N, C-alpha and C positions, 0 to 999 in steps of 0.2 A: 488757500489759507494752510498753514502747518497745523495739522491737528493734534500731533503727538510725536514724542521724541522717545525712544527706547534705547537704553545703552547697558552693554554687558560687558565686565571684564576689561574696561578700559581705564588705565591709569589707576587713580584712587577709587573709582567706581566700580562697584561690585555689580549691582544690576539695578537700575533705576529706570522708571517710567514716568513722563510727565505730559500731561494733557494740557495743550493751550487753548485759549478762548479767543473770540474776537475782541478789537479794541486793544487796550494797552495791557500787556503781560509784563509786569515789573519783576526781575530777579535781583535779590540783594544778599548780602552775607558778609561775613567777616573776611578781611584780607586774607588771602591763602586757603580759603574754604574750598576752592575748586571752580570758581565762575569761569576761568579761562577754559577749563577741561569741558565745560558744557557746550561753550561756543566752538571750542576745538572739534568735539563730536560731530556738530552739525556740518563744520567744513569737511571733515573727513567723509561723511557720507555724500557730500557733495563734489567729491574728488580731489580732496587736498592730499598731499604726498604722506603716504603711511609707512611706517616701519615697526619692526618688531617691539621697539621700546614702548610703544602704545599700550601694548598688551598687559594686562595686570599680572604681577609675579604669581607664577604657579598655575596659570590659566593656559590654555592651548590655542586660545583665539580670543579676539575682540569683535564685538557686534555693534553696530549703529543701524538703526532703523528709524526712518522718517516716514510719517503718514500725512499726504496732502489730500485736500479736497479742492478740486481744480475749477477755475471759471472757463468760460467757453474760449477765451482767447488763449488760454494755457493749453486746453484740450486740442486746439487747432494746431499750435505750434508742435505739440508733443507727436501728434499723427503724423506731422510732415517729417519727423525723425524715424518713422517707422518703429515706435514704441507702442507698447500695449497700455490700454486704460480701460479700467473696470467701468461697467454701464452706469454705475452710481457717479462716476467722474472721480473716482479715489485712486491715488497713486502711491504705492508703497515702494519706497527706496531703500535699500538695504545694501551694507558693505560689511562683509566679513574679513577680517584682517587675520593672517596666520603669520608664522614667522617667515615663510618663503614666499608668500603671495598674498593678494587681497582679490576678492570677488566681489563685483557689483552686480546687482540685480533691480531691475525695476518690474513691479508686479510679477515676479517670479523669472523674469526672463533676464539672462545674462546679458550685460552691455558692456560695450568698450569705454576706455578712458575718455576718448574724444565725445562719445554720445553723452557721457556723464556731465562733462563740461559743458556741453550745449544745453543739456538738461537743466543743470544748475541755474543757468542764466534767467530761464523764464520762470523759475519756481520761487525765488526770493532774492532780495536785494540785501547784501550784508556791508554795514558800515562798522568797520573796526576802528580801535582807538588810535591808529596810526594811519587811517586811510587819507585823512587830511594832508598828508604829505604829497599826496598826488597834486595839490594846488600849486606846489614848488616846481611842477614840471611844466613848462609851457606847451609841451606837445599834447598834454590833456585838454587845453582849453578848445582846441578846435574840434575835437570830439565832443564835448559838452555842448558847443554851440550847434553842431550838426545833429546830436541826439534831441536838441529842443526843436529844431526845424523838422525833423522826421523824414517821412517817405519820400516828399519831393527831392531831398538831396541825397537819399539812397539811390533812387533811380538814376540820378545824373551821376554818381560816383560810380555806378555799375557800368554805365555806357563809358563813363571816363576809364576805367580799368581796362575794357576791352580795346578802345582806341589806343591807350598807352602800351599794351600788350603788342599790338600790330606795329605802333611806332618803333618799340625796342627791336622787335623783330627785323624790321627793315634796315635799321640803323646797324645792327649787328651784322647783317648780310652784306651791307655795305662796307664795314670794317673789314670783313673778311675776304673781300675780293682782292686777288693777286694782281699786282700792276705789272709782272714780268710777263711780256708777250711770249718768249720762250715757253715758260711753264703753261702758260693758257694753251698753246698750240699742241703741246705734249698731251694735256688733259683732254682736249678735243678728239685728238687720235685715239685715246683710249677708250672715249665715250663712243666714238663711231664704231669701234671694233665691237664693243659690248652690246651696242643697239644692234648691229647686224646680226651677231650671234643669237640673240633673242628672237629678231625678226625671221631669221632663217629656220629657225624652230617651229614656226608656224603654229603657234599654241593655241590650245582652247581651253579656257577657264576650268572646264570640269574634265579635262582628258586624263589628268594624272590618275584620278579615281577609276575612271573607265578601264584604262590600260592596266592598271594593277589589279582590278578584278579579272579581267579576261586573262592576264597572265598567270594569276593564282589558279585559275580554272584549268589552264593548259598544263601548268606544272603538275597539278593533282592527276590531270587526265593522263599523263605521260607515266608518272609513278603507278597509277592503278593499272595501265596497260602492261608495264613491265612485270608487276606483281602478278596479274592474271595468267600472263604468259608462262612464268615461272611455275605456277600452281598447276596449270594445264598440262605442263610437260612433267612434273612430279607425280602427277595422277594419271598419266595416259599409258599408252601402249607401244610407244616409239623408243623413247631414250632409256638406255640401258640403267637398270635400277629403277626404273620407274614404278609407281605402285601398281598399274595395271598389269605390266608384264609379270611383277613379282606373284600377284594373286593369281595369274592365269597359270604361272608355272606351278604353283602351289595346287591348284585345282586339277591339273592334268596328273600329278603326282598321287593325290589322294584318291583319285579315281581307281588307280590300278589296284587299290586295296579292296575293292568292292567284291572280287572273286574270293577273297580269303575271310572276310568277316561282314555279314549283313548288317550288323549293328552300327557299322561306320556309315551308314546311308544318311541319317541326319546330319551328321557333321559335313557331309559333301553337300547336302541340301543348302546348310548355312553358308558355306563358302560360295556356292554358287549364286546365292541371293546377294552376297558382298560383291562379287564380280560382276553382275547385272546392275547393282545400284553405282558402283565405281564407273562402270560403262556410261550409263546415264548421266551421272555427275560431270563425267569427262567432255560427253557432247554438249551439255549445258554450258560448260565453262568455254568451250570453243565458240558458241553463238555469243555469249557476253563478250568475249574478246573482239569478236567482229563488230560488236555494237559500240565499242569504244572508239572515239575519234581524237585523233591527234595529229595535227598539221604541223611538221616539223618546220616548213618555211615560215608559218605564220608565227611559230614560237621564237623563232629567231629574230623577226621583224619587231615582235613585242618585246624582247628582251633589250634590243638595241635602242628601241624608242624609251623604254623605261630607264635605261642608263642616262640617255640624254636629257630627259625630263629630271632624273635626280641630280645630275651635274648642274643643271640650270637652277634648281631649288637649294642646292648647296652654295651656290655662288650669289644668287640674287634675292632668294627667299623661301619660306618655308612651303608655299603654295604657288600653284601656276598663276594664281590671282596676283599674288606678291610679286611674282617674277614680271608679269604684264605691266603691274604698276610702275616696278623699277624702271622697267625699259621707257614708260612714259616720261618719268623723272628725268631719266638720263638724256631723253630727247629734248626735254626742256632746258636742261643745262647745256647741251649742245647748242641749242639755238640761241642761248645767252652769250656763249663764247664766240659763235659765228657773227652775231650782231652785237657785239660787246659794247659799243658806244652808245647803241639805242637802249640797251639794256640798263646801263649805268644811269642813263638820262631819266629812263622811266622809274629807276629806284629811287632816284634823288626826289623825283615828283611825287611818288608815293609818299615819302617821308615828309615833305612839305604839306601835303594834304593832310596827313594824319596830326601834323603838329598843329595845324590850323584847326581841325577839329577839337584837338585837346584843348586849345587856347580858348575855343568857342565854349566848351563845356565847363572849363574852368571859370570862365566869365559868369556863366549863368549861376554857377554855385557860389561864386563870390557876391553876385546880386542877390541871391537868397540869404546868404551869411549877413549882408550889411542891413537888409531889410528886417531880418530876425533880431540882429543885436539890439535895436531900440527897445522892442517889448521885452526882451529877456532882461536887459539891463534894468528896466523899470522894476519887473518882477523881483530880480534878485537884490536891488536896492531895498525894497519894500520888506522883503523876508529878511534883510540884514537889520533893517530898523527894528522889525519886532523882536530880534535877539539882541536888543540893547545897544546897536551901532547908531547912536543918536545923531551924530555928525558925520555919517559916512558919505563919501562921493565915490560912485562906481561908474566905469564905463568899459566897453567892449571895443577893443581896435582892430578891424580887418584890414590888413595892408596887402595889396597886390604886389607879387613879385613873379612876373610873367616867365622870367627865364629859370625859375626854380619851381617847376611844376612836378607833380606826383600824383599818385593816386588819390590823393585827398586834395587836390586842386593846387592852386598857386599861392593861397593866402597865408600870411603870417597873422595869427591870431592871438592877441594879448589881452589879459584881463588887468585893468588898471584900477587902483584904489587909493583912496585917502581917508584915513579913519580919524584924523585930527585937523580940526578947522586951520584953514590958513596953508595948509600942506598941499603942494601940488600931487596931480595924480601921478601914481609910478606903478610900474608892473607889480602885481600881487606877490610874485614869488621873491620880489626883492626885500619887501618891508614888513609883511604880516607875521605877527608872534604865534607860537604854538597854540595858546588859547584862542586868538582870533581866528585861527585857520579852521579850528574844530567848529567854531560858530558859523564860519562862512560855508564850510562844508554841509552842515546842517541846513543851512539856508538853501544851498545847492538842491539838497535831496527833497526839501519840501517843495520846491518849485518844480522839478523835474517828477516828482511823485504824483503830481496831478496828471501828468501825461503817460504815466507808467501804468501798464496793466497788471504788473506784478501785485499780488495781494499783501505779501508779507515782506516787512522791513524790518531787519535786525541791526540793533545798535548796541554796540559792545563798549561801554565806559566812554561814552561820548562827552562826559561832563568833565573830562581832564582839563584842568586849568581855569575852571570857572567857579563862581560862587554868588551868592547874595542875588540881588536884583536879576542879574544876568542869567542865574540858575532857573530863576522862575520864568524868565522869558523862553529859555529853552523848554522847559516843562511844558510852557502853553502851547508852544510850536509843536511839540509831539503830540500833546493832547488833541491839537486841531487834526493832525495828520491821522490820529487813531480813529477818526470818524469813519473814514473810509478805507483805512487799512489796518490790518492787523500789524501791531508793533510788538516786538519782543526787545526789551531793553535790559541790560545789566547796568546798574548804576551805584553809586556811592553817596548820592545826593538824596537828601530828604524831600527836597522840593520836586524832584522828577519822580521819586517813589510815590510821592502823594497822589500822583495822577493815575495810579494803577486802577485797572478795572478788576485784573487778578494778580495776586500777588504771591510770588514764590520766594521760599527762603532756601539758600544753600548752605548746608552745614559740613563741618569736618568732625567725625567722632573716632574714637578708638573702640573697635570691636573686636573681641578675640584676639587682642594683642595686634591688631593691624588697623592702620588708619583708612577710614572709610568715608568718602563724599557722598552726601544725600541730597536730593531735591524735593520739597513738598510745597504743596499750596497752604498757605496759612489763611487763619480766620481774620475777621475784621480786627478783633480786639488784639491778636498777635501782631497785625499789619501796624497798629498804632503804636504797640510797643517797639516795632522796628524802626519805625520813623523817628521815635524818640531816641532809640541808639544812634541813627544816623546824624541825629541833631547834635551829637558829642556828649550825651549825657551819660557818666558812669552809672548814675543812679536815676531809677525811674520815679522822679518826683511828681507830684500833681501839677506843678506848674509846667514841667517839660511835657507831660502827657496833655495838658491844655493847649500848650504850643503846638504839638503834633496834631490834635484834632482840629485846631483852627486851620491848619495847613491843609488837611483834608477837605475841610469844608470850602475853603478857596479854590482848591483843585476841582471840587465838585461843581462850582459856580461857572468855572472856566468852562467846563465840559459842557454845561447846559446852554451856554450862550449861543 
């Protein structure tokens, strides 16, 4: 259920918050007051395209926030999307729109446009004033029928989609075969060479990591040995200019001064210590140098092997496992070319097998559709009669077209209708008027709502093209829906507004020289006055008020039935 809507800096709305209730939430207001902005804000929060033009002039951003209390089915669906849900089953959906981008969050966690689209589908069902146009698209009829059937057809269509993908893969493979024997021979020679190249390398799946690790160790060992050798020479007593020879020479020279000045003795002692330390260091370096192992022959072998592995990975894959897999695939291709006729025969057999499986699944789906078409026809006809189609005839046609199969099966589904006595049934998309389509769509909504786990249904001016008794029928139908669903309905008709459990007024005012749209819940007395206005009275006379009061009483009785 949609608990509340918070809108800030959106078009004519400065900042508004509206708290919805269970049952029938009715929103009314003068033409141009901003009702479309309200529905638009809900659409924006649920992923509709947003642009900087939505941001109120002078503001840096626009913000829309929806708070839902979820049922168990919705919680399960949202958890499958890996989205967060509060312990109290609350979902806060927020969208912030800036000139450069928009940010969507669910319970504070950023979500993608794709996640938001999936999320919107399980939170509420929105019926806009032009949605009935979908009834003019025959492609929609099959989906409606399948939605009515439910899980059984979903499972069959999932299996059908899998078989169809395999079928198309084999067909494409068959179409891509080259009939030129010379070309096939050339391809076979190349494949044989590549297979031999991979096989001769005698690869091990984990070999590249092992070789690289050993190679890096030997490379470092070689560098360390070279450095240690150089340091040993620089600090030793053998090479000209080495530290050992230089210090030894300096020590011999300074000792000649002992006979001339006794005070030089400490300096001689210090230099002697340096000579001793350098001598000890040089011996230690010699021992460390002897401890370093470097096998030149092994290093060359590893370097050659590494070059071979890298060459194969550059040519056939990023890893040894990929190279080996490429070798297996090339062997399969070579086997196909060496046994070309058998391969082609097997491929055609697979195509025929998959086609038969597809036709079987399509047949099972068709059987379900034909079985469901009867009960659905009855329910839809009853719903249309409730909406003042007194002489309506309705039928669902399911026609098999075996050679025209797809992921939806091979049926052509059509909705046939006659709204006038004596007229033959004809496709719905050919004959229904705009006002009729609106009521027919509402009939569909009421039938499918009984199967729907979505708590909230939003209707945006579904009263287009209806009035009088028909308007009452629509009102009654919405009232019945509101028993088990939260209904949010924008309307211009008093008959529908009279059914309100909670009534909101949408108004447009001038505040500080700027136009501002506001939304507020109105009292019972104000609701009575608004009904009188919707009845077309420019002046609230007692007679008009009595009419509005009688309308409210009639609506109350309908809801109590």
